[in-house]
PyMOL Python script that loads the backbone (N, CA, C, O; Angstrom):
from pymol import cmd

cmd.read_pdbstr("""\
ATOM      1  N   MET A   1      99.293  93.943  91.021  1.00  0.00           N
ATOM      2  CA  MET A   1      98.315  93.770  91.827  1.00  0.00           C
ATOM      3  C   MET A   1      99.400  93.720  93.501  1.00  0.00           C
ATOM      4  O   MET A   1     100.420  93.030  93.504  1.00  0.00           O
ATOM      5  N   LYS A   2      99.050  94.397  94.576  1.00  0.00           N
ATOM      6  CA  LYS A   2     100.375  93.943  95.687  1.00  0.00           C
ATOM      7  C   LYS A   2      98.460  94.184  96.617  1.00  0.00           C
ATOM      8  O   LYS A   2      97.315  94.634  96.663  1.00  0.00           O
ATOM      9  N   VAL A   3      99.487  93.470  97.097  1.00  0.00           N
ATOM     10  CA  VAL A   3      98.981  92.606  98.822  1.00  0.00           C
ATOM     11  C   VAL A   3      99.327  93.586 100.343  1.00  0.00           C
ATOM     12  O   VAL A   3     100.006  94.611 100.287  1.00  0.00           O
ATOM     13  N   LEU A   4      99.042  93.332 100.964  1.00  0.00           N
ATOM     14  CA  LEU A   4      99.050  94.270 102.533  1.00  0.00           C
ATOM     15  C   LEU A   4      98.613  92.873 103.563  1.00  0.00           C
ATOM     16  O   LEU A   4      98.279  91.977 102.787  1.00  0.00           O
ATOM     17  N   SER A   5      98.528  92.501 104.674  1.00  0.00           N
ATOM     18  CA  SER A   5      98.502  92.274 105.401  1.00  0.00           C
ATOM     19  C   SER A   5      97.347  92.724 106.171  1.00  0.00           C
ATOM     20  O   SER A   5      97.705  93.785 106.683  1.00  0.00           O
ATOM     21  N   SER A   6      95.982  92.432 106.567  1.00  0.00           N
ATOM     22  CA  SER A   6      95.156  92.669 107.006  1.00  0.00           C
ATOM     23  C   SER A   6      95.116  93.770 108.707  1.00  0.00           C
ATOM     24  O   SER A   6      95.199  93.355 109.863  1.00  0.00           O
ATOM     25  N   PRO A   7      95.015  94.694 108.388  1.00  0.00           N
ATOM     26  CA  PRO A   7      94.840  95.036 109.981  1.00  0.00           C
ATOM     27  C   PRO A   7      94.269  94.578 110.626  1.00  0.00           C
ATOM     28  O   PRO A   7      94.138  95.322 111.598  1.00  0.00           O
ATOM     29  N   GLU A   8      93.633  93.488 110.781  1.00  0.00           N
ATOM     30  CA  GLU A   8      91.986  92.754 111.467  1.00  0.00           C
ATOM     31  C   GLU A   8      93.024  91.755 112.169  1.00  0.00           C
ATOM     32  O   GLU A   8      92.557  90.924 112.948  1.00  0.00           O
ATOM     33  N   ILE A   9      93.977  91.778 112.011  1.00  0.00           N
ATOM     34  CA  ILE A   9      95.346  90.218 112.159  1.00  0.00           C
ATOM     35  C   ILE A   9      95.892  90.169 113.177  1.00  0.00           C
ATOM     36  O   ILE A   9      96.648  91.137 113.254  1.00  0.00           O
ATOM     37  N   ILE A  10      95.957  89.292 114.421  1.00  0.00           N
ATOM     38  CA  ILE A  10      96.590  89.318 115.397  1.00  0.00           C
ATOM     39  C   ILE A  10      97.472  87.818 115.185  1.00  0.00           C
ATOM     40  O   ILE A  10      96.983  86.923 114.495  1.00  0.00           O
ATOM     41  N   THR A  11      99.003  87.640 115.951  1.00  0.00           N
ATOM     42  CA  THR A  11      99.671  87.282 114.914  1.00  0.00           C
ATOM     43  C   THR A  11     100.546  86.319 116.503  1.00  0.00           C
ATOM     44  O   THR A  11     101.052  86.973 117.415  1.00  0.00           O
ATOM     45  N   GLN A  12     100.540  85.207 116.500  1.00  0.00           N
ATOM     46  CA  GLN A  12     101.220  84.825 117.649  1.00  0.00           C
ATOM     47  C   GLN A  12     101.586  83.829 117.246  1.00  0.00           C
ATOM     48  O   GLN A  12     100.823  83.165 116.544  1.00  0.00           O
ATOM     49  N   PRO A  13     103.312  83.214 117.645  1.00  0.00           N
ATOM     50  CA  PRO A  13     104.136  82.233 117.425  1.00  0.00           C
ATOM     51  C   PRO A  13     103.617  81.001 117.864  1.00  0.00           C
ATOM     52  O   PRO A  13     103.252  80.926 119.037  1.00  0.00           O
ATOM     53  N   SER A  14     103.536  80.187 117.249  1.00  0.00           N
ATOM     54  CA  SER A  14     103.629  78.967 117.086  1.00  0.00           C
ATOM     55  C   SER A  14     104.758  77.425 117.099  1.00  0.00           C
ATOM     56  O   SER A  14     105.919  77.535 116.707  1.00  0.00           O
ATOM     57  N   ASP A  15     104.345  76.421 117.470  1.00  0.00           N
ATOM     58  CA  ASP A  15     105.706  75.391 117.207  1.00  0.00           C
ATOM     59  C   ASP A  15     105.622  75.172 116.108  1.00  0.00           C
ATOM     60  O   ASP A  15     106.666  74.772 115.592  1.00  0.00           O
ATOM     61  N   ASN A  16     104.522  75.292 115.291  1.00  0.00           N
ATOM     62  CA  ASN A  16     104.765  75.237 113.713  1.00  0.00           C
ATOM     63  C   ASN A  16     104.481  75.866 112.563  1.00  0.00           C
ATOM     64  O   ASN A  16     103.958  75.445 111.532  1.00  0.00           O
ATOM     65  N   GLY A  17     105.028  77.294 112.965  1.00  0.00           N
ATOM     66  CA  GLY A  17     104.778  78.239 111.733  1.00  0.00           C
ATOM     67  C   GLY A  17     103.640  79.876 113.140  1.00  0.00           C
ATOM     68  O   GLY A  17     103.953  80.258 114.268  1.00  0.00           O
ATOM     69  N   LEU A  18     102.869  80.145 112.562  1.00  0.00           N
ATOM     70  CA  LEU A  18     102.226  81.656 113.089  1.00  0.00           C
ATOM     71  C   LEU A  18     100.676  81.086 113.065  1.00  0.00           C
ATOM     72  O   LEU A  18     100.116  80.380 112.227  1.00  0.00           O
ATOM     73  N   CYS A  19     100.236  81.610 114.194  1.00  0.00           N
ATOM     74  CA  CYS A  19      98.794  81.238 114.522  1.00  0.00           C
ATOM     75  C   CYS A  19      98.555  83.270 113.979  1.00  0.00           C
ATOM     76  O   CYS A  19      99.280  84.240 114.199  1.00  0.00           O
ATOM     77  N   LEU A  20      97.096  83.129 113.173  1.00  0.00           N
ATOM     78  CA  LEU A  20      96.578  84.530 112.974  1.00  0.00           C
ATOM     79  C   LEU A  20      95.783  84.561 113.115  1.00  0.00           C
ATOM     80  O   LEU A  20      95.221  83.623 112.550  1.00  0.00           O
ATOM     81  N   LEU A  21      94.632  85.653 114.046  1.00  0.00           N
ATOM     82  CA  LEU A  21      94.361  85.821 114.577  1.00  0.00           C
ATOM     83  C   LEU A  21      93.003  87.307 113.933  1.00  0.00           C
ATOM     84  O   LEU A  21      93.229  88.489 113.672  1.00  0.00           O
ATOM     85  N   HIS A  22      91.313  86.292 113.868  1.00  0.00           N
ATOM     86  CA  HIS A  22      91.263  87.387 113.385  1.00  0.00           C
ATOM     87  C   HIS A  22      90.391  88.309 113.962  1.00  0.00           C
ATOM     88  O   HIS A  22      89.271  88.085 113.503  1.00  0.00           O
ATOM     89  N   ALA A  23      90.365  89.379 114.866  1.00  0.00           N
ATOM     90  CA  ALA A  23      90.295  90.075 115.769  1.00  0.00           C
ATOM     91  C   ALA A  23      88.593  90.342 115.349  1.00  0.00           C
ATOM     92  O   ALA A  23      87.676  89.943 116.068  1.00  0.00           O
ATOM     93  N   VAL A  24      88.446  90.876 114.425  1.00  0.00           N
ATOM     94  CA  VAL A  24      87.085  90.913 114.052  1.00  0.00           C
ATOM     95  C   VAL A  24      86.146  89.775 114.129  1.00  0.00           C
ATOM     96  O   VAL A  24      85.240  89.722 114.961  1.00  0.00           O
ATOM     97  N   ARG A  25      86.318  89.114 113.485  1.00  0.00           N
ATOM     98  CA  ARG A  25      85.338  87.445 112.807  1.00  0.00           C
ATOM     99  C   ARG A  25      85.544  86.440 114.250  1.00  0.00           C
ATOM    100  O   ARG A  25      84.580  85.753 114.586  1.00  0.00           O
ATOM    101  N   GLY A  26      87.352  86.363 115.416  1.00  0.00           N
ATOM    102  CA  GLY A  26      87.242  85.081 116.289  1.00  0.00           C
ATOM    103  C   GLY A  26      87.816  84.125 115.205  1.00  0.00           C
ATOM    104  O   GLY A  26      87.679  82.998 115.681  1.00  0.00           O
ATOM    105  N   GLU A  27      88.342  84.036 114.086  1.00  0.00           N
ATOM    106  CA  GLU A  27      88.752  82.825 113.334  1.00  0.00           C
ATOM    107  C   GLU A  27      90.155  82.957 113.666  1.00  0.00           C
ATOM    108  O   GLU A  27      90.710  83.951 114.134  1.00  0.00           O
ATOM    109  N   CYS A  28      90.981  81.137 113.180  1.00  0.00           N
ATOM    110  CA  CYS A  28      92.018  81.252 113.889  1.00  0.00           C
ATOM    111  C   CYS A  28      92.666  80.563 112.756  1.00  0.00           C
ATOM    112  O   CYS A  28      92.152  79.593 112.199  1.00  0.00           O
ATOM    113  N   HIS A  29      93.975  81.156 112.371  1.00  0.00           N
ATOM    114  CA  HIS A  29      94.332  80.418 111.166  1.00  0.00           C
ATOM    115  C   HIS A  29      95.589  79.807 111.368  1.00  0.00           C
ATOM    116  O   HIS A  29      96.152  80.378 112.302  1.00  0.00           O
ATOM    117  N   ILE A  30      96.356  78.784 110.842  1.00  0.00           N
ATOM    118  CA  ILE A  30      97.929  78.276 111.516  1.00  0.00           C
ATOM    119  C   ILE A  30      98.682  78.167 109.911  1.00  0.00           C
ATOM    120  O   ILE A  30      98.425  77.427 108.962  1.00  0.00           O
ATOM    121  N   LEU A  31      99.504  79.033 110.054  1.00  0.00           N
ATOM    122  CA  LEU A  31     100.468  79.100 108.906  1.00  0.00           C
ATOM    123  C   LEU A  31     101.642  77.994 108.972  1.00  0.00           C
ATOM    124  O   LEU A  31     102.372  77.690 109.915  1.00  0.00           O
ATOM    125  N   ASN A  32     101.575  77.477 107.612  1.00  0.00           N
ATOM    126  CA  ASN A  32     102.725  76.865 107.675  1.00  0.00           C
ATOM    127  C   ASN A  32     104.276  77.684 108.432  1.00  0.00           C
ATOM    128  O   ASN A  32     104.150  78.714 109.095  1.00  0.00           O
ATOM    129  N   ASN A  33     105.549  77.085 108.212  1.00  0.00           N
ATOM    130  CA  ASN A  33     106.791  77.907 108.243  1.00  0.00           C
ATOM    131  C   ASN A  33     106.686  79.107 106.573  1.00  0.00           C
ATOM    132  O   ASN A  33     106.628  80.336 106.540  1.00  0.00           O
ATOM    133  N   ALA A  34     106.696  78.300 105.633  1.00  0.00           N
ATOM    134  CA  ALA A  34     106.838  78.954 104.842  1.00  0.00           C
ATOM    135  C   ALA A  34     105.902  80.226 104.033  1.00  0.00           C
ATOM    136  O   ALA A  34     106.143  81.109 103.210  1.00  0.00           O
ATOM    137  N   ALA A  35     104.506  79.651 104.933  1.00  0.00           N
ATOM    138  CA  ALA A  35     103.493  80.394 104.835  1.00  0.00           C
ATOM    139  C   ALA A  35     103.440  81.970 106.295  1.00  0.00           C
ATOM    140  O   ALA A  35     102.712  82.958 106.193  1.00  0.00           O
ATOM    141  N   ALA A  36     104.295  81.732 107.314  1.00  0.00           N
ATOM    142  CA  ALA A  36     104.759  82.759 108.074  1.00  0.00           C
ATOM    143  C   ALA A  36     105.473  83.382 107.472  1.00  0.00           C
ATOM    144  O   ALA A  36     105.337  84.594 107.306  1.00  0.00           O
ATOM    145  N   PHE A  37     106.577  82.556 106.916  1.00  0.00           N
ATOM    146  CA  PHE A  37     107.745  83.865 106.650  1.00  0.00           C
ATOM    147  C   PHE A  37     107.465  84.740 105.574  1.00  0.00           C
ATOM    148  O   PHE A  37     108.240  85.658 105.306  1.00  0.00           O
ATOM    149  N   LEU A  38     106.140  84.480 104.759  1.00  0.00           N
ATOM    150  CA  LEU A  38     105.524  85.796 103.878  1.00  0.00           C
ATOM    151  C   LEU A  38     104.997  86.260 104.030  1.00  0.00           C
ATOM    152  O   LEU A  38     104.694  87.227 103.331  1.00  0.00           O
ATOM    153  N   TRP A  39     104.364  85.859 105.290  1.00  0.00           N
ATOM    154  CA  TRP A  39     103.209  86.723 105.841  1.00  0.00           C
ATOM    155  C   TRP A  39     103.986  87.603 106.997  1.00  0.00           C
ATOM    156  O   TRP A  39     103.468  88.702 107.195  1.00  0.00           O
ATOM    157  N   GLU A  40     105.080  87.314 107.747  1.00  0.00           N
ATOM    158  CA  GLU A  40     105.879  88.357 108.171  1.00  0.00           C
ATOM    159  C   GLU A  40     106.010  88.877 107.191  1.00  0.00           C
ATOM    160  O   GLU A  40     105.533  90.002 107.338  1.00  0.00           O
ATOM    161  N   ILE A  41     106.741  88.646 105.267  1.00  0.00           N
ATOM    162  CA  ILE A  41     107.261  89.797 104.442  1.00  0.00           C
ATOM    163  C   ILE A  41     106.001  91.089 104.519  1.00  0.00           C
ATOM    164  O   ILE A  41     106.248  92.293 104.455  1.00  0.00           O
ATOM    165  N   LEU A  42     104.159  90.257 104.724  1.00  0.00           N
ATOM    166  CA  LEU A  42     103.822  90.940 103.889  1.00  0.00           C
ATOM    167  C   LEU A  42     103.441  92.104 105.613  1.00  0.00           C
ATOM    168  O   LEU A  42     103.599  93.320 105.501  1.00  0.00           O
ATOM    169  N   GLU A  43     103.099  91.669 106.633  1.00  0.00           N
ATOM    170  CA  GLU A  43     102.826  92.920 107.608  1.00  0.00           C
ATOM    171  C   GLU A  43     104.388  93.267 107.631  1.00  0.00           C
ATOM    172  O   GLU A  43     104.219  93.862 108.696  1.00  0.00           O
ATOM    173  N   GLU A  44     106.021  93.453 107.357  1.00  0.00           N
ATOM    174  CA  GLU A  44     106.626  94.598 107.016  1.00  0.00           C
ATOM    175  C   GLU A  44     106.299  95.558 106.252  1.00  0.00           C
ATOM    176  O   GLU A  44     106.275  96.670 106.779  1.00  0.00           O
ATOM    177  N   SER A  45     105.944  95.449 104.781  1.00  0.00           N
ATOM    178  CA  SER A  45     105.504  96.370 104.428  1.00  0.00           C
ATOM    179  C   SER A  45     104.414  96.827 103.999  1.00  0.00           C
ATOM    180  O   SER A  45     104.286  97.552 103.013  1.00  0.00           O
ATOM    181  N   SER A  46     103.057  96.199 105.131  1.00  0.00           N
ATOM    182  CA  SER A  46     102.373  96.827 105.541  1.00  0.00           C
ATOM    183  C   SER A  46     102.416  98.112 106.375  1.00  0.00           C
ATOM    184  O   SER A  46     101.870  99.187 106.127  1.00  0.00           O
ATOM    185  N   GLN A  47     103.159  97.781 107.382  1.00  0.00           N
ATOM    186  CA  GLN A  47     103.137  98.782 108.575  1.00  0.00           C
ATOM    187  C   GLN A  47     104.025 100.070 107.445  1.00  0.00           C
ATOM    188  O   GLN A  47     104.022 101.190 107.955  1.00  0.00           O
ATOM    189  N   LEU A  48     104.658  99.995 106.191  1.00  0.00           N
ATOM    190  CA  LEU A  48     104.985 101.320 105.203  1.00  0.00           C
ATOM    191  C   LEU A  48     104.126 101.734 104.180  1.00  0.00           C
ATOM    192  O   LEU A  48     104.135 102.718 103.440  1.00  0.00           O
ATOM    193  N   ASN A  49     103.141 100.464 104.336  1.00  0.00           N
ATOM    194  CA  ASN A  49     101.768 100.981 103.879  1.00  0.00           C
ATOM    195  C   ASN A  49     102.230 100.904 102.206  1.00  0.00           C
ATOM    196  O   ASN A  49     101.494 101.308 101.306  1.00  0.00           O
ATOM    197  N   ASP A  50     103.299 100.432 102.031  1.00  0.00           N
ATOM    198  CA  ASP A  50     103.500 100.064 100.321  1.00  0.00           C
ATOM    199  C   ASP A  50     102.815  98.844  98.830  1.00  0.00           C
ATOM    200  O   ASP A  50     102.361  99.024  97.700  1.00  0.00           O
ATOM    201  N   GLY A  51     103.192  97.314  99.965  1.00  0.00           N
ATOM    202  CA  GLY A  51     102.572  96.032  99.298  1.00  0.00           C
ATOM    203  C   GLY A  51     103.243  95.349  98.628  1.00  0.00           C
ATOM    204  O   GLY A  51     104.255  96.034  98.478  1.00  0.00           O
ATOM    205  N   LEU A  52     103.368  94.548  98.165  1.00  0.00           N
ATOM    206  CA  LEU A  52     104.125  93.578  97.417  1.00  0.00           C
ATOM    207  C   LEU A  52     103.551  92.762  96.399  1.00  0.00           C
ATOM    208  O   LEU A  52     102.808  91.840  96.737  1.00  0.00           O
ATOM    209  N   THR A  53     103.727  92.918  95.532  1.00  0.00           N
ATOM    210  CA  THR A  53     103.601  92.378  94.440  1.00  0.00           C
ATOM    211  C   THR A  53     103.653  90.662  94.648  1.00  0.00           C
ATOM    212  O   THR A  53     104.332  90.266  95.596  1.00  0.00           O
ATOM    213  N   PRO A  54     103.169  89.948  94.052  1.00  0.00           N
ATOM    214  CA  PRO A  54     103.080  88.045  94.086  1.00  0.00           C
ATOM    215  C   PRO A  54     104.840  87.556  93.634  1.00  0.00           C
ATOM    216  O   PRO A  54     105.601  86.669  94.023  1.00  0.00           O
ATOM    217  N   GLU A  55     104.913  88.472  92.806  1.00  0.00           N
ATOM    218  CA  GLU A  55     106.821  88.138  92.039  1.00  0.00           C
ATOM    219  C   GLU A  55     107.682  88.935  92.955  1.00  0.00           C
ATOM    220  O   GLU A  55     108.847  88.558  93.082  1.00  0.00           O
ATOM    221  N   GLU A  56     107.281  89.970  93.603  1.00  0.00           N
ATOM    222  CA  GLU A  56     108.289  90.488  94.946  1.00  0.00           C
ATOM    223  C   GLU A  56     108.075  89.094  95.849  1.00  0.00           C
ATOM    224  O   GLU A  56     109.006  88.828  96.609  1.00  0.00           O
ATOM    225  N   LEU A  57     107.274  88.454  95.837  1.00  0.00           N
ATOM    226  CA  LEU A  57     107.090  87.666  96.992  1.00  0.00           C
ATOM    227  C   LEU A  57     108.049  86.341  97.109  1.00  0.00           C
ATOM    228  O   LEU A  57     108.750  85.875  98.007  1.00  0.00           O
ATOM    229  N   ALA A  58     107.625  85.827  95.285  1.00  0.00           N
ATOM    230  CA  ALA A  58     107.988  84.750  95.072  1.00  0.00           C
ATOM    231  C   ALA A  58     109.621  84.203  94.961  1.00  0.00           C
ATOM    232  O   ALA A  58     110.081  83.074  95.138  1.00  0.00           O
ATOM    233  N   ASN A  59     110.442  85.792  94.509  1.00  0.00           N
ATOM    234  CA  ASN A  59     111.239  86.010  95.267  1.00  0.00           C
ATOM    235  C   ASN A  59     112.022  85.727  96.086  1.00  0.00           C
ATOM    236  O   ASN A  59     112.910  84.876  96.055  1.00  0.00           O
ATOM    237  N   LYS A  60     111.571  86.826  97.303  1.00  0.00           N
ATOM    238  CA  LYS A  60     112.303  87.078  98.865  1.00  0.00           C
ATOM    239  C   LYS A  60     111.755  85.280  99.283  1.00  0.00           C
ATOM    240  O   LYS A  60     112.273  84.872 100.322  1.00  0.00           O
ATOM    241  N   LEU A  61     110.802  84.267  98.572  1.00  0.00           N
ATOM    242  CA  LEU A  61     110.810  82.935  98.597  1.00  0.00           C
ATOM    243  C   LEU A  61     111.673  81.882  98.715  1.00  0.00           C
ATOM    244  O   LEU A  61     111.912  80.994  99.534  1.00  0.00           O
ATOM    245  N   SER A  62     112.224  82.394  97.228  1.00  0.00           N
ATOM    246  CA  SER A  62     112.648  81.707  96.513  1.00  0.00           C
ATOM    247  C   SER A  62     113.984  81.555  96.918  1.00  0.00           C
ATOM    248  O   SER A  62     114.603  80.512  96.704  1.00  0.00           O
ATOM    249  N   GLU A  63     114.492  82.577  97.519  1.00  0.00           N
ATOM    250  CA  GLU A  63     116.103  82.770  98.328  1.00  0.00           C
ATOM    251  C   GLU A  63     116.154  82.347  99.370  1.00  0.00           C
ATOM    252  O   GLU A  63     117.029  81.580  99.772  1.00  0.00           O
ATOM    253  N   ARG A  64     114.764  82.978 100.312  1.00  0.00           N
ATOM    254  CA  ARG A  64     115.078  81.994 101.855  1.00  0.00           C
ATOM    255  C   ARG A  64     114.742  80.342 101.921  1.00  0.00           C
ATOM    256  O   ARG A  64     114.761  79.602 102.905  1.00  0.00           O
ATOM    257  N   TYR A  65     114.371  79.980 100.262  1.00  0.00           N
ATOM    258  CA  TYR A  65     114.122  78.344 101.248  1.00  0.00           C
ATOM    259  C   TYR A  65     115.035  77.698  99.987  1.00  0.00           C
ATOM    260  O   TYR A  65     114.876  76.505  99.728  1.00  0.00           O
ATOM    261  N   ASN A  66     116.050  78.547  99.158  1.00  0.00           N
ATOM    262  CA  ASN A  66     116.622  77.862  97.800  1.00  0.00           C
ATOM    263  C   ASN A  66     115.769  76.882  96.690  1.00  0.00           C
ATOM    264  O   ASN A  66     116.254  75.892  96.142  1.00  0.00           O
ATOM    265  N   ILE A  67     114.444  77.372  96.499  1.00  0.00           N
ATOM    266  CA  ILE A  67     113.485  76.794  95.680  1.00  0.00           C
ATOM    267  C   ILE A  67     113.514  77.747  94.253  1.00  0.00           C
ATOM    268  O   ILE A  67     113.796  78.942  94.165  1.00  0.00           O
ATOM    269  N   SER A  68     113.244  77.089  93.508  1.00  0.00           N
ATOM    270  CA  SER A  68     113.495  77.653  92.238  1.00  0.00           C
ATOM    271  C   SER A  68     112.142  78.937  92.369  1.00  0.00           C
ATOM    272  O   SER A  68     111.069  78.843  92.966  1.00  0.00           O
ATOM    273  N   TYR A  69     112.729  80.150  91.525  1.00  0.00           N
ATOM    274  CA  TYR A  69     111.390  81.234  91.135  1.00  0.00           C
ATOM    275  C   TYR A  69     110.203  80.308  90.752  1.00  0.00           C
ATOM    276  O   TYR A  69     109.207  80.326  91.474  1.00  0.00           O
ATOM    277  N   ASP A  70     110.249  79.448  89.591  1.00  0.00           N
ATOM    278  CA  ASP A  70     109.168  78.695  89.576  1.00  0.00           C
ATOM    279  C   ASP A  70     108.086  78.465  90.307  1.00  0.00           C
ATOM    280  O   ASP A  70     106.932  78.884  90.223  1.00  0.00           O
ATOM    281  N   ASN A  71     108.776  77.531  91.244  1.00  0.00           N
ATOM    282  CA  ASN A  71     107.954  76.412  92.080  1.00  0.00           C
ATOM    283  C   ASN A  71     107.564  77.849  93.907  1.00  0.00           C
ATOM    284  O   ASN A  71     106.699  77.655  94.761  1.00  0.00           O
ATOM    285  N   ALA A  72     108.572  79.079  93.858  1.00  0.00           N
ATOM    286  CA  ALA A  72     108.166  79.878  95.043  1.00  0.00           C
ATOM    287  C   ALA A  72     107.261  80.237  94.232  1.00  0.00           C
ATOM    288  O   ALA A  72     106.277  79.890  94.885  1.00  0.00           O
ATOM    289  N   LEU A  73     106.679  80.865  92.888  1.00  0.00           N
ATOM    290  CA  LEU A  73     105.367  82.064  92.523  1.00  0.00           C
ATOM    291  C   LEU A  73     104.610  80.688  92.320  1.00  0.00           C
ATOM    292  O   LEU A  73     103.517  81.221  92.126  1.00  0.00           O
ATOM    293  N   THR A  74     104.393  79.637  92.237  1.00  0.00           N
ATOM    294  CA  THR A  74     103.084  78.719  92.064  1.00  0.00           C
ATOM    295  C   THR A  74     102.564  78.773  93.509  1.00  0.00           C
ATOM    296  O   THR A  74     101.422  79.208  93.656  1.00  0.00           O
ATOM    297  N   ASP A  75     103.572  78.213  95.093  1.00  0.00           N
ATOM    298  CA  ASP A  75     103.578  78.952  96.361  1.00  0.00           C
ATOM    299  C   ASP A  75     103.073  79.755  96.285  1.00  0.00           C
ATOM    300  O   ASP A  75     101.843  79.719  96.292  1.00  0.00           O
ATOM    301  N   VAL A  76     103.742  80.863  96.178  1.00  0.00           N
ATOM    302  CA  VAL A  76     102.659  82.531  96.554  1.00  0.00           C
ATOM    303  C   VAL A  76     101.463  82.389  96.177  1.00  0.00           C
ATOM    304  O   VAL A  76     100.546  82.345  96.997  1.00  0.00           O
ATOM    305  N   GLU A  77     101.253  82.283  94.760  1.00  0.00           N
ATOM    306  CA  GLU A  77      99.754  82.570  94.065  1.00  0.00           C
ATOM    307  C   GLU A  77      98.944  81.476  94.565  1.00  0.00           C
ATOM    308  O   GLU A  77      97.767  81.314  94.245  1.00  0.00           O
ATOM    309  N   THR A  78      99.822  80.466  95.634  1.00  0.00           N
ATOM    310  CA  THR A  78      98.148  79.207  96.460  1.00  0.00           C
ATOM    311  C   THR A  78      98.323  79.744  97.594  1.00  0.00           C
ATOM    312  O   THR A  78      97.475  79.110  98.222  1.00  0.00           O
ATOM    313  N   PHE A  79      98.902  80.616  98.533  1.00  0.00           N
ATOM    314  CA  PHE A  79      99.165  81.394  99.726  1.00  0.00           C
ATOM    315  C   PHE A  79      98.213  82.361  99.308  1.00  0.00           C
ATOM    316  O   PHE A  79      97.115  82.313  99.862  1.00  0.00           O
ATOM    317  N   LEU A  80      98.388  83.141  98.531  1.00  0.00           N
ATOM    318  CA  LEU A  80      97.410  84.901  98.253  1.00  0.00           C
ATOM    319  C   LEU A  80      95.554  84.571  97.844  1.00  0.00           C
ATOM    320  O   LEU A  80      94.574  85.277  98.080  1.00  0.00           O
ATOM    321  N   SER A  81      95.682  82.899  97.003  1.00  0.00           N
ATOM    322  CA  SER A  81      94.434  82.343  96.620  1.00  0.00           C
ATOM    323  C   SER A  81      93.324  82.293  98.470  1.00  0.00           C
ATOM    324  O   SER A  81      92.258  82.687  98.944  1.00  0.00           O
ATOM    325  N   ASP A  82      94.558  81.525  98.840  1.00  0.00           N
ATOM    326  CA  ASP A  82      94.486  80.798 100.121  1.00  0.00           C
ATOM    327  C   ASP A  82      93.904  81.798 101.035  1.00  0.00           C
ATOM    328  O   ASP A  82      92.865  81.509 101.628  1.00  0.00           O
ATOM    329  N   ALA A  83      94.560  83.134 101.239  1.00  0.00           N
ATOM    330  CA  ALA A  83      94.642  84.204 102.471  1.00  0.00           C
ATOM    331  C   ALA A  83      93.336  85.560 102.163  1.00  0.00           C
ATOM    332  O   ALA A  83      92.853  86.335 102.989  1.00  0.00           O
ATOM    333  N   ILE A  84      92.952  85.404 100.161  1.00  0.00           N
ATOM    334  CA  ILE A  84      92.203  86.299 100.070  1.00  0.00           C
ATOM    335  C   ILE A  84      90.938  85.325 100.123  1.00  0.00           C
ATOM    336  O   ILE A  84      90.070  85.956 100.725  1.00  0.00           O
ATOM    337  N   SER A  85      90.301  83.706  99.658  1.00  0.00           N
ATOM    338  CA  SER A  85      89.778  83.616 100.890  1.00  0.00           C
ATOM    339  C   SER A  85      89.061  83.847 102.078  1.00  0.00           C
ATOM    340  O   SER A  85      87.919  83.909 102.532  1.00  0.00           O
ATOM    341  N   LEU A  86      90.424  83.961 102.417  1.00  0.00           N
ATOM    342  CA  LEU A  86      89.732  83.466 104.058  1.00  0.00           C
ATOM    343  C   LEU A  86      89.818  85.654 104.860  1.00  0.00           C
ATOM    344  O   LEU A  86      89.862  86.030 106.031  1.00  0.00           O
ATOM    345  N   GLY A  87      89.802  86.657 103.280  1.00  0.00           N
ATOM    346  CA  GLY A  87      89.885  87.542 104.475  1.00  0.00           C
ATOM    347  C   GLY A  87      90.992  87.936 105.133  1.00  0.00           C
ATOM    348  O   GLY A  87      90.732  88.498 106.196  1.00  0.00           O
ATOM    349  N   ILE A  88      91.974  87.852 104.910  1.00  0.00           N
ATOM    350  CA  ILE A  88      93.186  88.023 105.809  1.00  0.00           C
ATOM    351  C   ILE A  88      94.266  89.127 105.026  1.00  0.00           C
ATOM    352  O   ILE A  88      94.985  89.902 105.656  1.00  0.00           O
ATOM    353  N   ILE A  89      94.229  89.042 103.699  1.00  0.00           N
ATOM    354  CA  ILE A  89      94.761  89.991 103.100  1.00  0.00           C
ATOM    355  C   ILE A  89      93.871  91.234 102.389  1.00  0.00           C
ATOM    356  O   ILE A  89      92.673  91.142 102.121  1.00  0.00           O
ATOM    357  N   THR A  90      94.487  92.097 102.209  1.00  0.00           N
ATOM    358  CA  THR A  90      93.984  93.445 101.118  1.00  0.00           C
ATOM    359  C   THR A  90      94.782  93.541  99.953  1.00  0.00           C
ATOM    360  O   THR A  90      95.999  93.449  99.793  1.00  0.00           O
ATOM    361  N   ILE A  91      93.837  93.746  99.165  1.00  0.00           N
ATOM    362  CA  ILE A  91      94.630  93.854  97.290  1.00  0.00           C
ATOM    363  C   ILE A  91      94.588  95.422  97.108  1.00  0.00           C
ATOM    364  O   ILE A  91      93.622  96.045  97.547  1.00  0.00           O
ATOM    365  N   ILE A  92      95.627  96.066  96.464  1.00  0.00           N
ATOM    366  CA  ILE A  92      95.860  97.307  96.331  1.00  0.00           C
ATOM    367  C   ILE A  92      96.350  97.398  94.706  1.00  0.00           C
ATOM    368  O   ILE A  92      96.941  96.520  94.078  1.00  0.00           O
ATOM    369  N   SER A  93      95.944  98.660  94.248  1.00  0.00           N
ATOM    370  CA  SER A  93      96.332  98.691  92.455  1.00  0.00           C
ATOM    371  C   SER A  93      97.568  98.755  93.096  1.00  0.00           C
ATOM    372  O   SER A  93      97.893  98.747  94.283  1.00  0.00           O
ATOM    373  N   GLU A  94      98.354  98.840  91.758  1.00  0.00           N
ATOM    374  CA  GLU A  94      99.782  98.805  91.687  1.00  0.00           C
ATOM    375  C   GLU A  94      99.912 100.923  91.458  1.00  0.00           C
ATOM    376  O   GLU A  94     101.011 101.465  91.343  1.00  0.00           O
TER     377      GLU A  94
END
""", "prot")
cmd.dss("prot")
cmd.show_as("cartoon", "prot")
cmd.util.cbc("prot")
cmd.orient("prot")
């Protein structure tokens, strides 16, 4: 599985991370700094229409925050599960 950020999302930095506005539904979601970091990586990848796997995201999160890969993967899986339920990411086939 690979994921992309939804093109319907507009972002705005906030004091505590990042605010995501779903342009179609008018919903606002606040991401903490770690989730904002993951979102920014997804946005960069989405601009290339490439997508990233959860494992690739976990590697980047592990490096950025100097945490174990296993902890990073758990955090990424939680982030992706929440993002899927909110409809703010798109899943693509590998």
